[in-house]
C-alpha positions, 0 to 999 in steps of 0.5 A: 956756157951760153948757147948764144955764145956757142952759136956766135962762135960757130957762126964766126968760125964758119964765116971766117972759113968761108972767107978764107975759101973765097980768098983761096979761090981768088 
């Protein structure tokens, strides 16, 4: 597996998780 691919997946996951947290706050 590509290291960049893993980093991209982790970044997307963390971003979506953060976005969901903001939605829950609102």
